[in-house]
Backbone bond lengths (Angstrom), bond angles and torsions (degrees), N, CA, C in turn:
res aa  C-N    CA-C-N  psi(-1)  N-CA   C-N-CA  omega(-1)  CA-C   N-CA-C  phi
1 X - - - 1.448 - - 1.527 108.17 -
2 X 1.324 115.55 135.97 1.458 122.87 177.49 1.524 107.88 -105.83
3 X 1.315 116.49 135.92 1.460 121.16 177.51 1.514 109.46 -118.01
4 X 1.321 115.40 151.06 1.460 121.53 173.97 1.517 108.63 -128.76
5 X 1.316 115.47 134.19 1.459 121.84 173.58 1.524 105.70 -112.40
6 X 1.329 115.81 117.10 1.458 120.41 -178.65 1.517 110.80 -116.54
7 X 1.316 114.18 144.13 1.455 122.13 176.70 1.517 108.40 -125.92
8 X 1.327 116.30 128.66 1.458 121.98 174.39 1.522 108.21 -110.49
9 X 1.303 115.93 129.91 1.460 123.34 173.63 1.518 107.16 -102.20
10 X 1.321 116.54 119.99 1.462 120.59 -178.25 1.523 111.24 -68.91
11 X 1.320 114.89 148.09 1.460 120.38 170.50 1.529 107.63 -66.25
12 X 1.314 116.99 166.46 1.468 121.63 -178.19 1.518 112.23 -46.54
13 X 1.311 115.81 123.04 1.470 123.57 178.12 1.529 113.70 57.85
14 X 1.330 117.07 17.74 1.457 120.05 -176.17 1.513 114.92 -100.11
15 X 1.329 118.45 2.26 1.467 120.31 -175.12 1.523 113.00 -58.10
16 X 1.335 120.27 -46.90 1.469 118.39 -179.90 1.534 112.57 -59.74
17 X 1.316 117.22 -43.80 1.470 120.28 -179.74 1.526 111.13 -68.46
18 X 1.338 117.62 -38.58 1.465 121.37 178.87 1.528 110.15 -62.70
19 X 1.327 116.38 -47.45 1.460 120.64 -178.72 1.527 111.38 -67.68
20 X 1.309 116.81 -37.67 1.464 121.43 178.19 1.529 110.25 -62.55
21 X 1.331 117.22 -47.38 1.468 120.52 178.82 1.531 110.35 -61.74
22 X 1.322 116.56 -41.97 1.456 119.99 -178.18 1.530 110.82 -61.32
23 X 1.318 116.26 -49.30 1.466 120.59 -175.65 1.535 112.49 -72.64
24 X 1.321 118.44 -36.88 1.463 121.57 -176.26 1.520 114.06 -86.74
25 X 1.328 117.23 -26.09 1.469 119.07 -173.54 1.528 113.68 -126.93
26 X 1.326 116.44 -51.92 1.465 120.28 -172.17 1.520 112.20 -58.57
27 X 1.316 117.13 -44.28 1.466 119.78 -178.36 1.525 112.04 -60.05
28 X 1.304 117.07 -35.14 1.471 121.48 177.73 1.534 110.36 -63.24
29 X 1.323 116.64 -42.19 1.466 120.33 179.28 1.529 111.11 -71.59
30 X 1.322 117.14 -34.67 1.464 119.42 174.97 1.524 109.85 -57.98
31 X 1.323 117.00 -48.40 1.469 121.06 -179.86 1.524 110.60 -59.94
32 X 1.304 116.87 -42.16 1.468 122.03 -179.38 1.528 111.33 -59.20
33 X 1.341 117.03 -34.29 1.462 120.94 -173.53 1.528 113.81 -106.06
34 X 1.326 117.28 13.55 1.458 120.29 173.90 1.511 114.98 78.92
35 X 1.322 116.91 24.56 1.459 121.08 175.78 1.522 106.56 -93.96
36 X 1.323 115.54 103.64 1.460 121.17 -175.92 1.521 111.34 -80.13
37 X 1.304 116.80 115.65 1.461 121.02 -178.96 1.525 109.65 -95.10
38 X 1.312 116.14 122.53 1.456 121.96 177.30 1.523 109.95 -83.47
39 X 1.327 116.02 -40.42 1.457 119.39 179.85 1.508 112.11 -170.13
40 X 1.338 114.89 157.56 1.461 123.58 176.70 1.524 106.22 -122.14
41 X 1.332 116.40 134.21 1.455 120.70 -170.43 1.521 111.59 -135.58
42 X 1.327 114.13 155.61 1.462 120.74 172.81 1.512 108.21 -133.99
43 X 1.321 115.11 166.44 1.457 122.42 -179.86 1.521 106.83 -125.02
44 X 1.318 117.61 115.19 1.464 120.54 -177.21 1.532 111.94 -62.17
45 X 1.324 117.73 -21.21 1.458 121.03 177.72 1.531 111.97 -76.18
46 X 1.334 116.72 -20.10 1.472 120.90 178.93 1.527 108.83 -145.48
47 X 1.326 117.33 81.32 1.464 120.96 -176.52 1.528 114.50 -69.69
48 X 1.323 117.56 -2.95 1.466 119.87 178.63 1.524 112.19 -82.78
49 X 1.330 117.32 -0.37 1.464 121.18 -178.72 1.524 110.92 -115.59
50 X 1.324 113.80 151.42 1.461 122.93 174.76 1.521 106.59 -129.62
51 X 1.317 116.19 132.95 1.461 122.36 -179.44 1.518 109.26 -120.19
52 X 1.344 116.66 144.59 1.457 118.25 172.40 1.519 110.30 -153.02
53 X 1.329 113.57 154.40 1.457 122.02 -178.17 1.514 108.75 -118.61
54 X 1.333 115.97 129.44 1.461 121.25 178.59 1.527 109.58 -121.19
55 X 1.338 114.63 164.43 1.465 119.60 178.31 1.522 110.07 -138.28
56 X 1.332 114.86 150.04 1.461 122.81 -179.76 1.527 108.10 -143.58
57 X 1.321 116.06 150.88 1.470 119.88 178.86 1.522 111.97 -67.33
58 X 1.328 116.74 -40.44 1.464 121.42 -178.70 1.528 109.24 -142.09
59 X 1.320 115.84 164.56 1.454 119.73 177.07 1.526 110.60 -66.47
60 X 1.319 117.14 -34.60 1.468 120.63 177.62 1.531 110.55 -61.98
61 X 1.319 117.52 -44.10 1.465 120.90 178.28 1.526 110.87 -66.04
62 X 1.320 116.96 -34.86 1.459 121.19 176.91 1.525 110.08 -61.34
63 X 1.313 116.39 -49.84 1.457 120.68 -178.57 1.532 111.77 -64.52
64 X 1.319 116.61 -41.16 1.467 121.01 178.74 1.522 111.26 -63.77
65 X 1.326 117.00 -42.28 1.463 121.21 -179.10 1.526 111.01 -63.92
66 X 1.331 117.46 -43.65 1.466 119.97 -179.40 1.521 111.31 -66.14
67 X 1.322 117.38 -39.08 1.474 119.97 178.29 1.525 110.38 -64.27
68 X 1.332 116.73 -42.78 1.468 120.36 179.44 1.524 110.97 -63.84
69 X 1.318 116.81 -43.12 1.467 120.88 178.56 1.521 110.96 -60.78
70 X 1.318 116.58 -51.04 1.460 120.72 -175.49 1.520 112.63 -65.57
71 X 1.314 118.16 -27.58 1.463 120.50 -178.89 1.530 113.32 -95.09
72 X 1.313 117.44 -0.90 1.472 121.43 -179.68 1.542 109.07 -65.47
73 X 1.330 117.91 119.49 1.468 119.77 -178.07 1.527 113.56 -63.15
74 X 1.330 117.47 -30.81 1.461 119.66 177.69 1.529 110.71 -69.06
75 X 1.344 116.92 -40.14 1.463 120.15 175.80 1.531 109.81 -64.78
76 X 1.320 117.13 -43.94 1.459 120.49 179.90 1.525 111.09 -58.48
77 X 1.327 117.29 -37.04 1.471 120.85 178.13 1.526 110.94 -67.67
78 X 1.339 117.19 -43.53 1.463 120.92 177.75 1.526 110.02 -60.57
79 X 1.318 116.35 -45.69 1.464 121.31 -179.51 1.524 110.18 -61.95
80 X 1.313 116.64 -48.71 1.462 121.34 -179.58 1.532 111.10 -59.98
81 X 1.325 116.75 -46.51 1.468 121.06 -178.34 1.526 112.04 -64.97
82 X 1.338 116.85 -33.20 1.461 120.31 -178.30 1.528 112.43 -81.35
83 X 1.321 116.52 -10.18 1.460 120.13 -176.96 1.528 113.03 -114.87
84 X 1.334 117.29 26.54 1.468 119.93 179.64 1.526 111.57 -61.42
85 X 1.328 117.96 -26.95 1.468 121.78 178.99 1.528 112.36 -102.78
86 X 1.315 116.88 12.37 1.454 120.97 179.11 1.524 111.71 124.23
87 X 1.316 114.99 164.04 1.464 121.83 -179.35 1.525 111.09 -61.37
88 X 1.324 116.29 144.26 1.460 121.63 177.67 1.523 111.64 -90.45
89 X 1.326 117.27 -27.64 1.463 122.33 -178.30 1.528 108.46 -108.66
90 X 1.330 115.66 122.27 1.462 120.50 179.26 1.525 111.54 -87.32
91 X 1.331 116.69 -33.00 1.462 121.31 -178.32 1.518 109.49 -154.89
92 X 1.319 114.31 153.27 1.467 120.76 179.44 1.515 108.12 -140.45
93 X 1.329 116.11 137.84 1.459 120.14 172.45 1.523 108.09 -123.32
94 X 1.314 114.72 147.00 1.462 121.19 -179.74 1.514 108.96 -132.22
95 X 1.312 114.90 130.64 1.457 121.90 175.32 1.528 106.75 -118.79
96 X 1.325 116.96 113.98 1.466 121.86 179.02 1.522 107.75 -94.63
97 X 1.325 115.46 123.95 1.459 122.37 -175.15 1.518 109.82 -110.68
98 X 1.327 114.80 117.74 1.466 122.14 178.45 1.523 107.87 -104.26
99 X 1.330 117.40 144.22 1.463 118.80 -179.70 1.523 111.47 -66.05
100 X 1.281 114.77 142.46 1.457 121.59 175.96 1.531 107.35 -80.40
101 X 1.339 117.54 127.98 1.470 118.46 -178.74 1.538 111.84 -64.77
102 X 1.313 114.83 145.65 1.470 119.92 177.35 1.513 109.47 -64.61
103 X 1.305 115.91 147.60 1.489 119.40 -178.17 1.492 109.92 -117.57
């Protein structure tokens, strides 16, 4: 199993809109494209960030799922419509976690 830990940093004053889009729209598209979400998290010390953990059977399936999500025309429309006043995400980091083989 492959896991991904992603962090989104909201653009200036964009955290509420970023989190709203993620919870109301993005998660639906993740499910559609096989992006398994384990959990979505926030940090009360830094409310401008959103964290989430995903899982995939293989790295190939992970890459295929992300490409399908990003190229989905319905997702692109949601993203475009939600960013009429500017981008909601200023920065994103991704940590891909591969299992350590047994020794």
